[in-house]
N, CA and C atoms as an extended XYZ file, in Angstrom:
381
Properties=species:S:1:pos:R:3:atomname:S:1:resname:S:1:resid:I:1 pbc="F F F"
N        -2.519     -148.045       94.146 N   UNK     1
C        -4.001     -149.026       93.513 CA  UNK     1
C        -4.492     -148.343       92.482 C   UNK     1
N        -5.056     -149.024       91.393 N   UNK     2
C        -5.960     -148.664       90.102 CA  UNK     2
C        -6.955     -149.564       89.952 C   UNK     2
N        -7.852     -148.819       89.602 N   UNK     3
C        -9.041     -149.780       89.280 CA  UNK     3
C        -9.067     -150.462       88.236 C   UNK     3
N        -9.834     -151.336       87.789 N   UNK     4
C        -9.930     -152.091       87.040 CA  UNK     4
C       -10.875     -151.900       85.909 C   UNK     4
N       -11.934     -150.655       85.921 N   UNK     5
C       -12.857     -150.248       85.103 CA  UNK     5
C       -12.068     -149.570       84.097 C   UNK     5
N       -12.685     -149.579       83.156 N   UNK     6
C       -12.065     -148.960       81.889 CA  UNK     6
C       -13.258     -147.822       81.413 C   UNK     6
N       -12.781     -146.737       80.843 N   UNK     7
C       -13.939     -145.568       80.851 CA  UNK     7
C       -13.739     -146.361       79.215 C   UNK     7
N       -15.157     -145.780       78.840 N   UNK     8
C       -15.839     -145.870       77.428 CA  UNK     8
C       -15.142     -144.803       76.381 C   UNK     8
N       -14.956     -145.357       75.322 N   UNK     9
C       -14.017     -143.828       74.889 CA  UNK     9
C       -14.988     -143.387       73.821 C   UNK     9
N       -15.183     -142.067       73.723 N   UNK    10
C       -16.285     -141.269       72.837 CA  UNK    10
C       -15.258     -141.561       71.587 C   UNK    10
N       -15.991     -141.539       70.461 N   UNK    11
C       -15.597     -142.016       69.065 CA  UNK    11
C       -15.567     -140.369       68.318 C   UNK    11
N       -14.379     -139.485       68.088 N   UNK    12
C       -14.951     -138.653       67.737 CA  UNK    12
C       -14.384     -138.743       65.995 C   UNK    12
N       -15.136     -137.600       65.910 N   UNK    13
C       -15.027     -137.472       63.948 CA  UNK    13
C       -14.021     -136.514       63.497 C   UNK    13
N       -12.614     -137.681       62.798 N   UNK    14
C       -12.161     -136.696       62.590 CA  UNK    14
C       -11.322     -136.779       60.965 C   UNK    14
N       -12.657     -137.559       60.287 N   UNK    15
C       -12.341     -137.733       58.947 CA  UNK    15
C       -12.278     -136.629       58.216 C   UNK    15
N       -12.517     -135.391       58.615 N   UNK    16
C       -12.576     -134.212       57.697 CA  UNK    16
C       -11.677     -133.301       58.182 C   UNK    16
N       -10.574     -134.145       59.305 N   UNK    17
C        -9.683     -132.775       59.455 CA  UNK    17
C        -8.501     -132.798       58.290 C   UNK    17
N        -8.477     -133.681       57.784 N   UNK    18
C        -7.302     -133.548       56.353 CA  UNK    18
C        -7.704     -132.298       55.299 C   UNK    18
N        -9.187     -132.737       54.885 N   UNK    19
C        -9.759     -131.438       54.100 CA  UNK    19
C        -9.582     -130.522       54.813 C   UNK    19
N       -10.106     -130.195       56.090 N   UNK    20
C        -9.873     -129.188       56.592 CA  UNK    20
C        -8.259     -128.441       56.821 C   UNK    20
N        -7.581     -128.941       57.143 N   UNK    21
C        -6.346     -128.773       56.854 CA  UNK    21
C        -5.574     -128.366       55.698 C   UNK    21
N        -6.114     -128.877       54.696 N   UNK    22
C        -5.765     -128.318       53.108 CA  UNK    22
C        -6.819     -126.929       53.185 C   UNK    22
N        -7.717     -126.933       53.451 N   UNK    23
C        -8.707     -125.822       53.013 CA  UNK    23
C        -8.237     -124.561       53.953 C   UNK    23
N        -7.291     -124.775       55.246 N   UNK    24
C        -6.564     -123.560       55.796 CA  UNK    24
C        -5.252     -123.430       55.238 C   UNK    24
N        -4.952     -124.482       54.823 N   UNK    25
C        -3.258     -123.885       53.542 CA  UNK    25
C        -3.755     -123.101       52.579 C   UNK    25
N        -4.925     -123.893       52.211 N   UNK    26
C        -4.955     -122.714       50.722 CA  UNK    26
C        -5.494     -121.220       51.229 C   UNK    26
N        -6.070     -121.281       52.257 N   UNK    27
C        -6.862     -119.961       52.380 CA  UNK    27
C        -5.556     -119.111       53.295 C   UNK    27
N        -4.815     -119.653       53.585 N   UNK    28
C        -3.935     -119.129       53.895 CA  UNK    28
C        -2.842     -118.277       52.943 C   UNK    28
N        -2.283     -118.931       52.052 N   UNK    29
C        -1.925     -118.887       51.037 CA  UNK    29
C        -2.324     -117.668       50.136 C   UNK    29
N        -3.749     -117.828       50.058 N   UNK    30
C        -4.381     -116.651       49.006 CA  UNK    30
C        -4.643     -115.678       49.694 C   UNK    30
N        -4.569     -115.363       51.088 N   UNK    31
C        -4.188     -114.473       52.496 CA  UNK    31
C        -3.157     -113.362       52.198 C   UNK    31
N        -2.221     -114.554       51.855 N   UNK    32
C        -0.770     -114.077       51.966 CA  UNK    32
C        -0.408     -113.565       50.669 C   UNK    32
N        -1.066     -114.132       49.660 N   UNK    33
C        -0.432     -113.412       48.187 CA  UNK    33
C        -1.284     -111.992       48.201 C   UNK    33
N        -2.352     -112.085       48.965 N   UNK    34
C        -3.206     -110.674       48.551 CA  UNK    34
C        -2.535     -109.637       49.484 C   UNK    34
N        -2.170     -109.943       51.016 N   UNK    35
C        -1.638     -109.333       51.791 CA  UNK    35
C        -0.032     -108.790       51.425 C   UNK    35
N         0.303     -109.715       50.583 N   UNK    36
C         2.126     -109.093       50.161 CA  UNK    36
C         2.127     -107.791       49.874 C   UNK    36
N         1.602     -107.200       48.669 N   UNK    37
C         1.904     -105.746       48.290 CA  UNK    37
C         1.764     -104.955       49.311 C   UNK    37
N         0.747     -104.764       50.475 N   UNK    38
C         0.865     -103.941       51.419 CA  UNK    38
C         1.722     -103.799       52.189 C   UNK    38
N         2.212     -104.959       52.543 N   UNK    39
C         3.619     -105.612       53.294 CA  UNK    39
C         4.608     -104.982       52.667 C   UNK    39
N         4.807     -105.021       51.186 N   UNK    40
C         6.105     -104.623       50.875 CA  UNK    40
C         6.129     -103.234       50.916 C   UNK    40
N         4.717     -102.547       50.581 N   UNK    41
C         5.038     -100.935       50.830 CA  UNK    41
C         5.261     -100.529       52.014 C   UNK    41
N         4.675     -101.425       52.912 N   UNK    42
C         4.954     -100.812       54.394 CA  UNK    42
C         6.504     -100.901       54.657 C   UNK    42
N         6.887     -101.985       54.141 N   UNK    43
C         8.399     -102.081       54.681 CA  UNK    43
C         9.116     -101.241       53.722 C   UNK    43
N         8.985     -100.656       52.684 N   UNK    44
C         9.642      -99.629       52.098 CA  UNK    44
C         9.422      -98.369       52.511 C   UNK    44
N         8.088      -97.962       53.159 N   UNK    45
C         8.114      -96.365       53.720 CA  UNK    45
C         8.742      -96.680       55.075 C   UNK    45
N         8.724      -97.812       56.148 N   UNK    46
C         9.285      -97.871       57.395 CA  UNK    46
C        10.700      -98.304       57.470 C   UNK    46
N        11.072      -98.981       56.826 N   UNK    47
C        12.558      -99.203       56.756 CA  UNK    47
C        13.127      -98.642       55.882 C   UNK    47
N        14.505      -97.590       56.059 N   UNK    48
C        15.172      -97.056       55.058 CA  UNK    48
C        16.255      -97.608       54.255 C   UNK    48
N        16.733      -98.932       54.915 N   UNK    49
C        17.572     -100.089       54.480 CA  UNK    49
C        17.184     -101.176       53.480 C   UNK    49
N        15.477     -100.985       53.474 N   UNK    50
C        15.315     -102.019       52.585 CA  UNK    50
C        14.727     -101.353       51.145 C   UNK    50
N        15.203     -101.846       50.100 N   UNK    51
C        15.066     -102.125       48.781 CA  UNK    51
C        14.515     -103.142       48.232 C   UNK    51
N        14.045     -102.396       46.676 N   UNK    52
C        13.895     -103.846       46.319 CA  UNK    52
C        14.710     -103.150       44.752 C   UNK    52
N        15.426     -102.344       44.293 N   UNK    53
C        16.202     -101.996       43.337 CA  UNK    53
C        16.955     -102.890       43.005 C   UNK    53
N        16.799     -103.211       41.341 N   UNK    54
C        17.591     -104.850       41.010 CA  UNK    54
C        16.920     -105.700       41.176 C   UNK    54
N        16.188     -105.855       41.776 N   UNK    55
C        15.073     -107.189       42.164 CA  UNK    55
C        14.015     -107.388       40.676 C   UNK    55
N        13.576     -108.387       40.631 N   UNK    56
C        12.098     -108.352       39.764 CA  UNK    56
C        10.844     -108.227       41.037 C   UNK    56
N        10.052     -107.465       40.802 N   UNK    57
C         9.173     -107.510       41.405 CA  UNK    57
C         8.140     -108.544       41.897 C   UNK    57
N         8.122     -109.478       40.576 N   UNK    58
C         7.268     -110.459       40.979 CA  UNK    58
C         8.064     -111.428       42.283 C   UNK    58
N         9.256     -111.727       41.736 N   UNK    59
C        10.127     -112.616       42.766 CA  UNK    59
C         9.972     -111.601       44.355 C   UNK    59
N         9.988     -110.677       44.393 N   UNK    60
C        10.011     -110.104       45.845 CA  UNK    60
C         8.857     -110.337       46.373 C   UNK    60
N         7.205     -110.254       45.696 N   UNK    61
C         6.137     -110.838       45.988 CA  UNK    61
C         5.951     -112.005       46.463 C   UNK    61
N         6.472     -112.970       45.383 N   UNK    62
C         6.441     -114.337       46.177 CA  UNK    62
C         7.109     -114.578       47.568 C   UNK    62
N         8.483     -114.150       47.376 N   UNK    63
C         9.067     -113.810       48.659 CA  UNK    63
C         8.543     -113.550       50.049 C   UNK    63
N         7.902     -112.384       50.143 N   UNK    64
C         6.775     -111.987       50.824 CA  UNK    64
C         5.625     -112.955       50.918 C   UNK    64
N         5.281     -113.199       50.237 N   UNK    65
C         4.194     -114.329       49.805 CA  UNK    65
C         4.460     -115.866       51.040 C   UNK    65
N         5.482     -116.105       50.812 N   UNK    66
C         6.161     -117.171       51.275 CA  UNK    66
C         6.444     -116.639       52.767 C   UNK    66
N         6.944     -115.781       53.244 N   UNK    67
C         7.370     -115.086       54.354 CA  UNK    67
C         5.977     -114.951       55.181 C   UNK    67
N         4.912     -114.512       54.644 N   UNK    68
C         3.417     -114.219       55.366 CA  UNK    68
C         3.011     -115.166       55.898 C   UNK    68
N         2.737     -116.512       54.461 N   UNK    69
C         2.486     -117.660       54.865 CA  UNK    69
C         3.104     -118.284       56.113 C   UNK    69
N         4.226     -118.825       56.233 N   UNK    70
C         5.031     -119.143       57.299 CA  UNK    70
C         4.581     -118.511       58.491 C   UNK    70
N         4.269     -117.170       58.330 N   UNK    71
C         3.971     -116.833       60.100 CA  UNK    71
C         2.856     -116.868       60.189 C   UNK    71
N         1.870     -116.741       59.161 N   UNK    72
C         0.634     -117.213       59.514 CA  UNK    72
C         0.361     -118.573       59.522 C   UNK    72
N         0.617     -119.350       59.218 N   UNK    73
C         0.592     -120.938       59.573 CA  UNK    73
C         1.574     -121.466       60.877 C   UNK    73
N         2.087     -120.477       61.298 N   UNK    74
C         2.814     -120.776       62.920 CA  UNK    74
C         1.922     -120.206       63.683 C   UNK    74
N         1.570     -119.283       63.307 N   UNK    75
C         0.407     -118.570       64.074 CA  UNK    75
C        -0.760     -119.785       64.265 C   UNK    75
N        -1.414     -120.205       62.788 N   UNK    76
C        -2.520     -121.403       63.076 CA  UNK    76
C        -1.901     -122.388       63.730 C   UNK    76
N        -1.061     -122.552       63.509 N   UNK    77
C        -0.524     -123.807       64.075 CA  UNK    77
C        -0.511     -123.928       65.601 C   UNK    77
N        -0.126     -122.401       66.407 N   UNK    78
C        -0.092     -122.528       67.812 CA  UNK    78
C        -1.726     -122.473       68.087 C   UNK    78
N        -2.395     -121.933       67.715 N   UNK    79
C        -3.640     -122.178       67.993 CA  UNK    79
C        -4.612     -123.274       67.934 C   UNK    79
N        -4.322     -123.888       67.141 N   UNK    80
C        -4.826     -125.056       67.070 CA  UNK    80
C        -4.227     -126.241       68.114 C   UNK    80
N        -2.684     -125.680       68.261 N   UNK    81
C        -2.302     -126.889       69.540 CA  UNK    81
C        -3.018     -126.403       70.385 C   UNK    81
N        -3.059     -125.043       71.072 N   UNK    82
C        -3.906     -124.650       72.309 CA  UNK    82
C        -5.003     -125.068       72.520 C   UNK    82
N        -6.065     -125.281       71.580 N   UNK    83
C        -7.098     -125.531       71.458 CA  UNK    83
C        -7.546     -127.055       71.084 C   UNK    83
N        -6.693     -128.021       70.606 N   UNK    84
C        -6.968     -129.013       70.427 CA  UNK    84
C        -7.564     -130.003       71.877 C   UNK    84
N        -8.461     -130.723       71.399 N   UNK    85
C        -8.781     -131.785       72.311 CA  UNK    85
C        -7.951     -132.650       73.019 C   UNK    85
N        -7.895     -132.605       74.436 N   UNK    86
C        -6.968     -133.476       74.888 CA  UNK    86
C        -7.480     -135.028       75.603 C   UNK    86
N        -7.079     -135.754       75.167 N   UNK    87
C        -7.394     -137.666       76.001 CA  UNK    87
C        -7.640     -137.381       77.429 C   UNK    87
N        -9.094     -137.642       77.758 N   UNK    88
C        -9.231     -137.230       79.654 CA  UNK    88
C        -8.359     -138.497       80.309 C   UNK    88
N        -8.067     -139.571       79.283 N   UNK    89
C        -7.594     -140.426       80.067 CA  UNK    89
C        -6.609     -141.403       79.287 C   UNK    89
N        -5.150     -141.650       79.566 N   UNK    90
C        -4.313     -142.207       78.881 CA  UNK    90
C        -3.888     -143.477       79.202 C   UNK    90
N        -4.795     -144.581       79.510 N   UNK    91
C        -4.641     -145.814       80.080 CA  UNK    91
C        -5.026     -146.790       78.950 C   UNK    91
N        -4.122     -147.770       78.942 N   UNK    92
C        -4.335     -148.981       77.896 CA  UNK    92
C        -4.711     -149.997       78.795 C   UNK    92
N        -5.583     -151.192       78.031 N   UNK    93
C        -5.956     -152.139       78.990 CA  UNK    93
C        -4.823     -153.268       78.921 C   UNK    93
N        -3.993     -153.040       78.694 N   UNK    94
C        -2.463     -154.118       78.526 CA  UNK    94
C        -1.842     -153.446       79.933 C   UNK    94
N        -1.581     -152.324       80.267 N   UNK    95
C        -1.153     -151.470       81.077 CA  UNK    95
C        -1.867     -151.930       82.157 C   UNK    95
N        -3.001     -151.848       82.287 N   UNK    96
C        -3.672     -151.885       83.548 CA  UNK    96
C        -3.706     -153.871       83.980 C   UNK    96
N        -3.539     -154.474       83.167 N   UNK    97
C        -3.444     -155.879       83.293 CA  UNK    97
C        -1.891     -156.117       83.939 C   UNK    97
N        -1.302     -155.438       83.510 N   UNK    98
C         0.201     -155.592       84.047 CA  UNK    98
C         0.443     -155.042       85.635 C   UNK    98
N        -0.346     -154.098       85.712 N   UNK    99
C        -0.329     -153.675       86.508 CA  UNK    99
C        -0.995     -154.433       87.739 C   UNK    99
N        -2.101     -155.110       87.287 N   UNK   100
C        -2.870     -155.915       88.091 CA  UNK   100
C        -2.093     -157.338       88.815 C   UNK   100
N        -1.294     -157.921       87.975 N   UNK   101
C        -0.157     -158.788       87.883 CA  UNK   101
C         1.108     -158.430       88.729 C   UNK   101
N         1.382     -157.280       88.616 N   UNK   102
C         2.530     -156.912       89.891 CA  UNK   102
C         1.666     -156.851       91.100 C   UNK   102
N         0.448     -156.013       91.307 N   UNK   103
C        -0.220     -156.181       92.450 CA  UNK   103
C         0.163     -157.559       93.084 C   UNK   103
N        -0.809     -158.220       92.439 N   UNK   104
C        -0.934     -159.852       93.076 CA  UNK   104
C         0.384     -160.194       93.287 C   UNK   104
N         1.488     -160.440       92.400 N   UNK   105
C         2.765     -160.621       92.859 CA  UNK   105
C         3.365     -159.943       94.175 C   UNK   105
N         3.041     -158.544       94.244 N   UNK   106
C         3.681     -158.105       95.362 CA  UNK   106
C         2.762     -158.663       96.783 C   UNK   106
N         1.674     -158.738       96.713 N   UNK   107
C         1.296     -158.985       97.621 CA  UNK   107
C         1.189     -160.938       97.968 C   UNK   107
N         1.496     -161.421       96.830 N   UNK   108
C         2.082     -162.909       97.406 CA  UNK   108
C         3.320     -162.926       98.032 C   UNK   108
N         4.511     -161.793       97.683 N   UNK   109
C         5.552     -161.702       98.549 CA  UNK   109
C         5.529     -160.931       99.741 C   UNK   109
N         4.336     -160.361      100.008 N   UNK   110
C         4.057     -159.893      101.334 CA  UNK   110
C         3.814     -160.623      101.936 C   UNK   110
N         2.887     -161.582      101.756 N   UNK   111
C         2.520     -162.847      102.557 CA  UNK   111
C         3.901     -163.708      102.855 C   UNK   111
N         4.420     -164.166      102.047 N   UNK   112
C         5.655     -164.870      102.214 CA  UNK   112
C         6.723     -164.242      103.138 C   UNK   112
N         6.652     -162.617      103.155 N   UNK   113
C         7.804     -162.457      104.057 CA  UNK   113
C         7.171     -162.007      105.362 C   UNK   113
N         5.689     -161.943      105.389 N   UNK   114
C         5.030     -162.240      106.539 CA  UNK   114
C         5.351     -163.066      107.117 C   UNK   114
N         4.916     -164.575      106.623 N   UNK   115
C         5.230     -165.870      106.996 CA  UNK   115
C         6.529     -166.206      107.723 C   UNK   115
N         7.770     -165.457      107.162 N   UNK   116
C         8.980     -165.758      107.227 CA  UNK   116
C         9.165     -164.861      108.868 C   UNK   116
N         8.603     -163.531      108.875 N   UNK   117
C         8.874     -162.618      110.235 CA  UNK   117
C         7.883     -163.540      111.499 C   UNK   117
N         6.848     -163.993      110.801 N   UNK   118
C         6.003     -164.644      111.972 CA  UNK   118
C         6.736     -166.029      112.610 C   UNK   118
N         7.389     -166.866      111.701 N   UNK   119
C         7.899     -167.717      112.024 CA  UNK   119
C         9.501     -167.726      113.133 C   UNK   119
N         9.959     -166.303      112.715 N   UNK   120
C        10.977     -165.724      113.198 CA  UNK   120
C        10.364     -165.404      114.644 C   UNK   120
N         9.504     -164.603      114.943 N   UNK   121
C         8.985     -164.324      115.994 CA  UNK   121
C         8.775     -165.457      116.820 C   UNK   121
N         8.097     -166.501      116.234 N   UNK   122
C         7.605     -167.681      117.211 CA  UNK   122
C         9.112     -168.273      117.759 C   UNK   122
N         9.911     -168.499      116.951 N   UNK   123
C        11.147     -168.902      117.317 CA  UNK   123
C        11.602     -168.038      118.260 C   UNK   123
N        11.658     -166.820      118.366 N   UNK   124
C        12.429     -166.083      119.360 CA  UNK   124
C        11.441     -166.458      120.659 C   UNK   124
N        10.223     -166.402      120.687 N   UNK   125
C         9.522     -166.588      121.767 CA  UNK   125
C         9.634     -167.700      122.353 C   UNK   125
N        10.069     -168.798      121.859 N   UNK   126
C        10.046     -169.925      122.282 CA  UNK   126
C        11.264     -170.193      123.345 C   UNK   126
N        12.263     -169.501      122.492 N   UNK   127
C        13.843     -169.213      123.479 CA  UNK   127
C        13.760     -168.332      124.752 C   UNK   127
């Protein structure tokens, strides 16, 4: 059984979320672009098979920028998903109404069944 009480919904201000998301994307792109040369140098120093000979340095810089951006974006998305506020209760008014109708129907069916059992018991006692 559930109660017929509705919980007041707290209106959260989400109007600035798209602007914050765009700001986050721009910040991650700037960080990725700035960090890419250091990551390229680190890769050249630590991985023997990594070489950029025959490749345009600007192209390598942009490729590393994209890779770093994707990694930072995935990390940011994971952090946002972990700390995003969750709804306290997820019940719709229509679901409550349907459940109430089902409970009333079940009570009615129980009463009918009980009457039938009582009649049968009455007949058994007479015989």
